[in-house]
C-alpha positions, 0 to 999 in steps of 0.5 A: 953726467950733466953740466956743471952750470945746471947745478950752478944755476939752481938757487938752492945749490949755491955755496954747496960743498964740492962733493955734494954738487958732485953727487947732485950731478950724479943722480941727475937727469934733464928733460926738455919740454915745450910751451904748454906741456904738462910736467905733471897733473893734480893727484898724480903720483910724483916720485921725482923732484923738479927744478927749472934750468932754463925757461918758465913753468906755471903752477896752477889749480882748477876749481869745480867749474873748470876755471884755472887759478894760476899760483906761481910762474916759476923762473930759471933757478927754481924748485918746482915741487915740494919734497915729501916723505908721504908715501902717496906722493900725490901732487896738489897742483898741475904744473904746465910749461909756460915758455919752452923749458929745460928741467933738472929731475931727481928721484926723491929717495936719491935727493933725500940721501944727498940731503942727509949728507949735507945740512946746507942743502937741507937748510937752503931748502927750508929757506926757500919753502919759507919764501915760497910760503910767504908768497902764498900768504901774500896771495891769500891776503890779496885775495880777501875783500880787496877791490880787483884794481888793487889786486891787479896792482899788487900782482903786477907789482910782484910780477914786475919784481921777478920778471921786470927789466928797467926801461927808465920811468917804466918797467917792462914785464919781460914775460908773455902775460896776457890779459887772459892769463893775468885773470887766471892768476887773480881768479876772476873774469877776463872782463873784470880784469880788463876793467881793472887794467883800465883803471890802472892805465887811467892812473898813469900806472900801467901802459900797453904797447905791442902786446907788452905790459909796462908799469910804474913799480913805485906807483903800483906799490903805493896805489895798492897800500892806499 
């Protein structure tokens, strides 16, 4: 049986009944994956639901040209894939380990049994998916008819909110994201991303030090909105 702390660290498992937590412990398994290992691929049949205990994973699509479009970087405590009752259960995305990670795994049918016994768990999952959908809607909005420097400002602002560490005037984006990876996230060429980054640096909103990205959150927000 897994550690209770693993259950407690998952966002949607907060405030559940003790009996529900015991059920979740009983049905669970853990796996450890190293950076760049693939958890699942697009169109792969998935019979499990996954959660990040520690580390980070990225969710992405690959277009017809073979280019990667990163959709999310998921942090500790987050649910990775959707719970589906569709018998095909084919994944619509790829999932790759971004930083060495410990993953909590459940058979979907077992997990649904637990959901049936505790509506609060079901409600937590619905709320979580609503928030994720809102993130997708924002990404869609930001990808339409907006200059790349503003797209980058919006993306860096969002990443800083999720992974930022305050350093006074500046916020350190405390996750190892390269220019190439940012271009994957925004679906553009590396050269285009570099030009947009230079624009934000000239505006005094971003600085790069020792391969680390520092940002001014309020300034990025205002820049994107103007």
